N, CA, C and O atoms as a GROMACS GRO file, in nm:
protein
  372
    1MET      N    1   1.121   1.743  -1.066
    1MET     CA    2   1.171   1.650  -0.966
    1MET      C    3   1.257   1.546  -1.036
    1MET      O    4   1.217   1.491  -1.138
    2GLU      N    5   1.372   1.519  -0.984
    2GLU     CA    6   1.463   1.420  -1.038
    2GLU      C    7   1.426   1.282  -0.983
    2GLU      O    8   1.449   1.255  -0.866
    3ASN      N    9   1.370   1.196  -1.066
    3ASN     CA   10   1.329   1.064  -1.021
    3ASN      C   11   1.446   0.977  -0.982
    3ASN      O   12   1.431   0.889  -0.897
    4ASN      N   13   1.564   0.999  -1.041
    4ASN     CA   14   1.679   0.914  -1.008
    4ASN      C   15   1.737   0.946  -0.871
    4ASN      O   16   1.825   0.874  -0.825
    5THR      N   17   1.691   1.052  -0.805
    5THR     CA   18   1.740   1.084  -0.671
    5THR      C   19   1.646   1.032  -0.563
    5THR      O   20   1.676   1.044  -0.445
    6LEU      N   21   1.534   0.974  -0.602
    6LEU     CA   22   1.438   0.924  -0.506
    6LEU      C   23   1.462   0.776  -0.478
    6LEU      O   24   1.503   0.700  -0.566
    7SER      N   25   1.435   0.736  -0.355
    7SER     CA   26   1.435   0.592  -0.325
    7SER      C   27   1.315   0.530  -0.396
    7SER      O   28   1.226   0.602  -0.441
    8ALA      N   29   1.313   0.398  -0.405
    8ALA     CA   30   1.200   0.332  -0.470
    8ALA      C   31   1.069   0.364  -0.400
    8ALA      O   32   0.968   0.391  -0.466
    9TRP      N   33   1.069   0.362  -0.266
    9TRP     CA   34   0.946   0.395  -0.191
    9TRP      C   35   0.903   0.538  -0.220
    9TRP      O   36   0.786   0.563  -0.245
   10ASP      N   37   0.997   0.632  -0.216
   10ASP     CA   38   0.962   0.772  -0.240
   10ASP      C   39   0.904   0.790  -0.380
   10ASP      O   40   0.806   0.863  -0.398
   11TYR      N   41   0.964   0.726  -0.478
   11TYR     CA   42   0.916   0.736  -0.615
   11TYR      C   43   0.773   0.683  -0.626
   11TYR      O   44   0.686   0.748  -0.685
   12VAL      N   45   0.748   0.565  -0.568
   12VAL     CA   46   0.614   0.506  -0.571
   12VAL      C   47   0.514   0.597  -0.499
   12VAL      O   48   0.403   0.617  -0.548
   13LEU      N   49   0.552   0.650  -0.384
   13LEU     CA   50   0.460   0.737  -0.310
   13LEU      C   51   0.428   0.865  -0.386
   13LEU      O   52   0.314   0.912  -0.382
   14VAL      N   53   0.527   0.922  -0.454
   14VAL     CA   54   0.500   1.040  -0.536
   14VAL      C   55   0.398   1.005  -0.645
   14VAL      O   56   0.301   1.078  -0.665
   15CYS      N   57   0.420   0.895  -0.713
   15CYS     CA   58   0.323   0.852  -0.815
   15CYS      C   59   0.185   0.829  -0.753
   15CYS      O   60   0.084   0.873  -0.806
   16PHE      N   61   0.184   0.761  -0.640
   16PHE     CA   62   0.059   0.726  -0.574
   16PHE      C   63  -0.020   0.851  -0.535
   16PHE      O   64  -0.139   0.862  -0.567
   17PHE      N   65   0.044   0.943  -0.466
   17PHE     CA   66  -0.027   1.061  -0.418
   17PHE      C   67  -0.058   1.162  -0.528
   17PHE      O   68  -0.152   1.240  -0.516
   18GLU      N   69   0.021   1.162  -0.634
   18GLU     CA   70  -0.010   1.249  -0.748
   18GLU      C   71  -0.104   1.180  -0.846
   18GLU      O   72  -0.136   1.234  -0.952
   19ARG      N   73  -0.147   1.059  -0.809
   19ARG     CA   74  -0.240   0.980  -0.889
   19ARG      C   75  -0.188   0.955  -1.031
   19ARG      O   76  -0.264   0.953  -1.128
   20ARG      N   77  -0.055   0.938  -1.039
   20ARG     CA   78   0.008   0.899  -1.166
   20ARG      C   79   0.023   0.747  -1.164
   20ARG      O   80   0.034   0.687  -1.057
   21PRO      N   81   0.023   0.684  -1.280
   21PRO     CA   82   0.041   0.538  -1.281
   21PRO      C   83   0.176   0.499  -1.222
   21PRO      O   84   0.278   0.562  -1.250
   22ILE      N   85   0.174   0.396  -1.141
   22ILE     CA   86   0.299   0.339  -1.090
   22ILE      C   87   0.353   0.250  -1.201
   22ILE      O   88   0.280   0.166  -1.253
   23PRO      N   89   0.480   0.268  -1.239
   23PRO     CA   90   0.535   0.190  -1.352
   23PRO      C   91   0.518   0.039  -1.333
   23PRO      O   92   0.528  -0.012  -1.222
   24GLU      N   93   0.494  -0.030  -1.443
   24GLU     CA   94   0.474  -0.175  -1.440
   24GLU      C   95   0.594  -0.250  -1.382
   24GLU      O   96   0.580  -0.363  -1.335
   25TYR      N   97   0.712  -0.188  -1.385
   25TYR     CA   98   0.831  -0.251  -1.325
   25TYR      C   99   0.802  -0.296  -1.183
   25TYR      O  100   0.853  -0.399  -1.138
   26PHE      N  101   0.720  -0.219  -1.111
   26PHE     CA  102   0.689  -0.250  -0.972
   26PHE      C  103   0.576  -0.351  -0.959
   26PHE      O  104   0.539  -0.390  -0.847
   27TYR      N  105   0.519  -0.395  -1.071
   27TYR     CA  106   0.411  -0.492  -1.074
   27TYR      C  107   0.303  -0.457  -0.970
   27TYR      O  108   0.271  -0.540  -0.885
   28PRO      N  109   0.247  -0.335  -0.978
   28PRO     CA  110   0.147  -0.295  -0.878
   28PRO      C  111   0.015  -0.368  -0.901
   28PRO      O  112  -0.036  -0.373  -1.013
   29HIS      N  113  -0.040  -0.424  -0.794
   29HIS     CA  114  -0.170  -0.489  -0.803
   29HIS      C  115  -0.237  -0.489  -0.667
   29HIS      O  116  -0.172  -0.500  -0.563
   30GLU      N  117  -0.369  -0.476  -0.671
   30GLU     CA  118  -0.444  -0.475  -0.546
   30GLU      C  119  -0.445  -0.615  -0.488
   30GLU      O  120  -0.466  -0.714  -0.558
   31LEU      N  121  -0.422  -0.622  -0.359
   31LEU     CA  122  -0.423  -0.749  -0.288
   31LEU      C  123  -0.564  -0.772  -0.235
   31LEU      O  124  -0.618  -0.689  -0.162
   32LYS      N  125  -0.622  -0.884  -0.270
   32LYS     CA  126  -0.757  -0.918  -0.224
   32LYS      C  127  -0.744  -1.000  -0.096
   32LYS      O  128  -0.678  -1.104  -0.093
   33ILE      N  129  -0.808  -0.951   0.010
   33ILE     CA  130  -0.806  -1.024   0.137
   33ILE      C  131  -0.950  -1.033   0.189
   33ILE      O  132  -1.038  -0.959   0.147
   34SER      N  133  -0.970  -1.125   0.279
   34SER     CA  134  -1.104  -1.147   0.333
   34SER      C  135  -1.147  -1.029   0.421
   34SER      O  136  -1.063  -0.954   0.470
   35ASN      N  137  -1.276  -1.015   0.438
   35ASN     CA  138  -1.328  -0.911   0.527
   35ASN      C  139  -1.280  -0.933   0.671
   35ASN      O  140  -1.254  -0.837   0.743
   36LYS      N  141  -1.269  -1.058   0.711
   36LYS     CA  142  -1.220  -1.089   0.847
   36LYS      C  143  -1.078  -1.036   0.865
   36LYS      O  144  -1.046  -0.975   0.968
   37LEU      N  145  -0.993  -1.059   0.766
   37LEU     CA  146  -0.855  -1.011   0.776
   37LEU      C  147  -0.851  -0.859   0.772
   37LEU      O  148  -0.770  -0.798   0.843
   38LYS      N  149  -0.936  -0.796   0.692
   38LYS     CA  150  -0.943  -0.650   0.691
   38LYS      C  151  -0.980  -0.597   0.828
   38LYS      O  152  -0.924  -0.498   0.875
   39GLN      N  153  -1.075  -0.662   0.894
   39GLN     CA  154  -1.117  -0.620   1.028
   39GLN      C  155  -1.002  -0.636   1.128
   39GLN      O  156  -0.983  -0.551   1.215
   40GLN      N  157  -0.926  -0.744   1.116
   40GLN     CA  158  -0.811  -0.765   1.204
   40GLN      C  159  -0.705  -0.656   1.183
   40GLN      O  160  -0.647  -0.606   1.279
   41ILE      N  161  -0.682  -0.620   1.057
   41ILE     CA  162  -0.585  -0.514   1.028
   41ILE      C  163  -0.633  -0.382   1.087
   41ILE      O  164  -0.556  -0.309   1.149
   42LYS      N  165  -0.760  -0.351   1.067
   42LYS     CA  166  -0.816  -0.227   1.122
   42LYS      C  167  -0.800  -0.222   1.274
   42LYS      O  168  -0.761  -0.120   1.330
   43LYS      N  169  -0.830  -0.333   1.339
   43LYS     CA  170  -0.819  -0.338   1.486
   43LYS      C  171  -0.674  -0.319   1.529
   43LYS      O  172  -0.645  -0.241   1.620
   44ARG      N  173  -0.583  -0.391   1.464
   44ARG     CA  174  -0.441  -0.382   1.500
   44ARG      C  175  -0.385  -0.242   1.480
   44ARG      O  176  -0.306  -0.194   1.562
   45LEU      N  177  -0.425  -0.176   1.370
   45LEU     CA  178  -0.371  -0.045   1.339
   45LEU      C  179  -0.454   0.069   1.397
   45LEU      O  180  -0.418   0.186   1.378
   46GLY      N  181  -0.563   0.037   1.468
   46GLY     CA  182  -0.644   0.141   1.530
   46GLY      C  183  -0.720   0.226   1.429
   46GLY      O  184  -0.733   0.347   1.446
   47ILE      N  185  -0.771   0.162   1.326
   47ILE     CA  186  -0.842   0.233   1.219
   47ILE      C  187  -0.991   0.227   1.247
   47ILE      O  188  -1.042   0.124   1.292
   48HIS      N  189  -1.061   0.336   1.222
   48HIS     CA  190  -1.206   0.341   1.237
   48HIS      C  191  -1.269   0.228   1.156
   48HIS      O  192  -1.236   0.210   1.039
   49GLN      N  193  -1.358   0.153   1.217
   49GLN     CA  194  -1.415   0.034   1.153
   49GLN      C  195  -1.494   0.065   1.026
   49GLN      O  196  -1.510  -0.023   0.943
   50ASN      N  197  -1.544   0.188   1.010
   50ASN     CA  198  -1.621   0.223   0.890
   50ASN      C  199  -1.532   0.259   0.771
   50ASN      O  200  -1.583   0.275   0.660
   51MET      N  201  -1.402   0.274   0.791
   51MET     CA  202  -1.312   0.306   0.680
   51MET      C  203  -1.294   0.185   0.590
   51MET      O  204  -1.277   0.072   0.638
   52THR      N  205  -1.298   0.209   0.462
   52THR     CA  206  -1.270   0.104   0.365
   52THR      C  207  -1.121   0.106   0.336
   52THR      O  208  -1.067   0.207   0.293
   53ILE      N  209  -1.056  -0.006   0.361
   53ILE     CA  210  -0.912  -0.010   0.335
   53ILE      C  211  -0.886  -0.088   0.207
   53ILE      O  212  -0.959  -0.180   0.171
   54LYS      N  213  -0.778  -0.050   0.140
   54LYS     CA  214  -0.729  -0.119   0.022
   54LYS      C  215  -0.582  -0.150   0.045
   54LYS      O  216  -0.513  -0.080   0.119
   55ILE      N  217  -0.536  -0.254  -0.018
   55ILE     CA  218  -0.395  -0.292  -0.007
   55ILE      C  219  -0.338  -0.306  -0.147
   55ILE      O  220  -0.388  -0.382  -0.230
   56LEU      N  221  -0.232  -0.231  -0.172
   56LEU     CA  222  -0.162  -0.236  -0.300
   56LEU      C  223  -0.030  -0.309  -0.277
   56LEU      O  224   0.049  -0.271  -0.192
   57GLU      N  225  -0.008  -0.415  -0.355
   57GLU     CA  226   0.116  -0.491  -0.343
   57GLU      C  227   0.211  -0.445  -0.453
   57GLU      O  228   0.170  -0.423  -0.567
   58LEU      N  229   0.339  -0.431  -0.417
   58LEU     CA  230   0.442  -0.386  -0.509
   58LEU      C  231   0.563  -0.477  -0.500
   58LEU      O  232   0.586  -0.542  -0.398
   59HIS      N  233   0.639  -0.481  -0.607
   59HIS     CA  234   0.762  -0.562  -0.612
   59HIS      C  235   0.872  -0.468  -0.658
   59HIS      O  236   0.878  -0.434  -0.776
   60PHE      N  237   0.960  -0.428  -0.569
   60PHE     CA  238   1.060  -0.326  -0.600
   60PHE      C  239   1.174  -0.376  -0.686
   60PHE      O  240   1.247  -0.296  -0.744
   61ASP      N  241   1.191  -0.506  -0.694
   61ASP     CA  242   1.299  -0.558  -0.778
   61ASP      C  243   1.240  -0.654  -0.881
   61ASP      O  244   1.272  -0.773  -0.883
   62GLY      N  245   1.154  -0.601  -0.964
   62GLY     CA  246   1.088  -0.684  -1.064
   62GLY      C  247   0.974  -0.761  -1.000
   62GLY      O  248   0.895  -0.703  -0.926
   63HIS      N  249   0.965  -0.890  -1.027
   63HIS     CA  250   0.855  -0.970  -0.972
   63HIS      C  251   0.888  -1.029  -0.836
   63HIS      O  252   0.807  -1.104  -0.783
   64ASN      N  253   1.002  -0.999  -0.780
   64ASN     CA  254   1.035  -1.044  -0.645
   64ASN      C  255   1.004  -0.930  -0.548
   64ASN      O  256   1.000  -0.814  -0.587
   65GLY      N  257   0.983  -0.964  -0.428
   65GLY     CA  258   0.958  -0.861  -0.330
   65GLY      C  259   0.825  -0.882  -0.263
   65GLY      O  260   0.750  -0.974  -0.296
   66ASP      N  261   0.798  -0.794  -0.169
   66ASP     CA  262   0.682  -0.821  -0.087
   66ASP      C  263   0.651  -0.693  -0.009
   66ASP      O  264   0.661  -0.690   0.113
   67HIS      N  265   0.613  -0.590  -0.081
   67HIS     CA  266   0.592  -0.459  -0.022
   67HIS      C  267   0.445  -0.418  -0.037
   67HIS      O  268   0.388  -0.431  -0.145
   68LEU      N  269   0.386  -0.370   0.073
   68LEU     CA  270   0.244  -0.339   0.074
   68LEU      C  271   0.219  -0.195   0.115
   68LEU      O  272   0.285  -0.142   0.204
   69LEU      N  273   0.124  -0.132   0.048
   69LEU     CA  274   0.069  -0.003   0.090
   69LEU      C  275  -0.074  -0.030   0.135
   69LEU      O  276  -0.155  -0.081   0.057
   70VAL      N  277  -0.105   0.002   0.258
   70VAL     CA  278  -0.241  -0.010   0.309
   70VAL      C  279  -0.295   0.131   0.316
   70VAL      O  280  -0.234   0.218   0.378
   71TYR      N  281  -0.411   0.155   0.253
   71TYR     CA  282  -0.461   0.292   0.244
   71TYR      C  283  -0.612   0.297   0.238
   71TYR      O  284  -0.679   0.197   0.212
   72HIS      N  285  -0.665   0.416   0.260
   72HIS     CA  286  -0.807   0.448   0.245
   72HIS      C  287  -0.813   0.556   0.139
   72HIS      O  288  -0.739   0.654   0.145
   73ASP      N  289  -0.901   0.538   0.042
   73ASP     CA  290  -0.904   0.630  -0.071
   73ASP      C  291  -1.046   0.678  -0.098
   73ASP      O  292  -1.139   0.598  -0.104
   74THR      N  293  -1.062   0.808  -0.113
   74THR     CA  294  -1.187   0.868  -0.158
   74THR      C  295  -1.151   0.963  -0.272
   74THR      O  296  -1.033   0.991  -0.293
   75PRO      N  297  -1.248   1.013  -0.345
   75PRO     CA  298  -1.215   1.109  -0.452
   75PRO      C  299  -1.146   1.235  -0.399
   75PRO      O  300  -1.070   1.298  -0.472
   76ALA      N  301  -1.171   1.270  -0.275
   76ALA     CA  302  -1.116   1.395  -0.220
   76ALA      C  303  -0.983   1.377  -0.148
   76ALA      O  304  -0.902   1.469  -0.146
   77ILE      N  305  -0.961   1.259  -0.090
   77ILE     CA  306  -0.841   1.243  -0.007
   77ILE      C  307  -0.796   1.097  -0.004
   77ILE      O  308  -0.878   1.005  -0.008
   78THR      N  309  -0.666   1.078   0.002
   78THR     CA  310  -0.607   0.946   0.020
   78THR      C  311  -0.533   0.947   0.153
   78THR      O  312  -0.454   1.037   0.180
   79THR      N  313  -0.559   0.847   0.236
   79THR     CA  314  -0.495   0.835   0.366
   79THR      C  315  -0.407   0.712   0.366
   79THR      O  316  -0.456   0.600   0.346
   80MET      N  317  -0.278   0.730   0.389
   80MET     CA  318  -0.186   0.618   0.401
   80MET      C  319  -0.200   0.562   0.542
   80MET      O  320  -0.185   0.634   0.640
   81ILE      N  321  -0.228   0.434   0.552
   81ILE     CA  322  -0.250   0.370   0.681
   81ILE      C  323  -0.125   0.297   0.728
   81ILE      O  324  -0.087   0.307   0.844
   82ALA      N  325  -0.062   0.222   0.638
   82ALA     CA  326   0.057   0.147   0.676
   82ALA      C  327   0.140   0.116   0.552
   82ALA      O  328   0.086   0.106   0.441
   83ILE      N  329   0.268   0.102   0.572
   83ILE     CA  330   0.362   0.059   0.469
   83ILE      C  331   0.445  -0.051   0.532
   83ILE      O  332   0.496  -0.035   0.643
   84GLY      N  333   0.460  -0.162   0.463
   84GLY     CA  334   0.542  -0.269   0.519
   84GLY      C  335   0.543  -0.392   0.431
   84GLY      O  336   0.494  -0.390   0.318
   85THR      N  337   0.599  -0.496   0.484
   85THR     CA  338   0.604  -0.624   0.415
   85THR      C  339   0.484  -0.708   0.458
   85THR      O  340   0.412  -0.671   0.551
   86HIS      N  341   0.463  -0.820   0.390
   86HIS     CA  342   0.358  -0.912   0.434
   86HIS      C  343   0.380  -0.948   0.580
   86HIS      O  344   0.286  -0.952   0.659
   87HIS      N  345   0.505  -0.974   0.616
   87HIS     CA  346   0.539  -1.013   0.752
   87HIS      C  347   0.496  -0.905   0.853
   87HIS      O  348   0.431  -0.936   0.952
   88THR      N  349   0.533  -0.781   0.828
   88THR     CA  350   0.502  -0.676   0.926
   88THR      C  351   0.354  -0.644   0.931
   88THR      O  352   0.305  -0.601   1.036
   89ILE      N  353   0.282  -0.661   0.822
   89ILE     CA  354   0.139  -0.629   0.820
   89ILE      C  355   0.055  -0.746   0.867
   89ILE      O  356  -0.036  -0.727   0.948
   90PHE      N  357   0.082  -0.868   0.820
   90PHE     CA  358  -0.006  -0.981   0.845
   90PHE      C  359   0.037  -1.077   0.955
   90PHE      O  360  -0.047  -1.124   1.031
   91ASP      N  361   0.165  -1.105   0.967
   91ASP     CA  362   0.209  -1.210   1.057
   91ASP      C  363   0.187  -1.180   1.204
   91ASP      O  364   0.189  -1.270   1.288
   92GLN      N  365   0.168  -1.055   1.237
   92GLN     CA  366   0.154  -1.020   1.378
   92GLN      C  367   0.008  -1.000   1.419
   92GLN      O  368  -0.018  -0.948   1.527
   93LEU      N  369  -0.087  -1.039   1.334
   93LEU     CA  370  -0.229  -1.022   1.365
   93LEU      C  371  -0.274  -1.122   1.468
   93LEU      O  372  -0.391  -1.123   1.507
   0.00000   0.00000   0.00000
C-alpha cells in the first residue's frame, strides 16, 4: 500500500485497524472524559449503554488540530463509533 496516496484520515485508520502504531507526528493520545460525558455521547450516538467507549485524539498538522476517533475495542473486534472534531462530538450534547 502506498502511504503517500492516502489522506491523513485514511492513513490513521489503516494504522488503527491493523493495530500498527500511529506515528508520533499525529500526537495520538487517549482523551480522558468523565463518565457523565461518556453517557451523553452514548445517548447522542445511539450506542448500547454497556459498551465501553474510548476516545483517541489526533493532531493532523503536528500539535495543532482537533480530531477525535470514538471507538469500542475488544481483543476480537474494534468498532468505530464516530469520527469528528471536538465541536462535532461534544458541543452538540
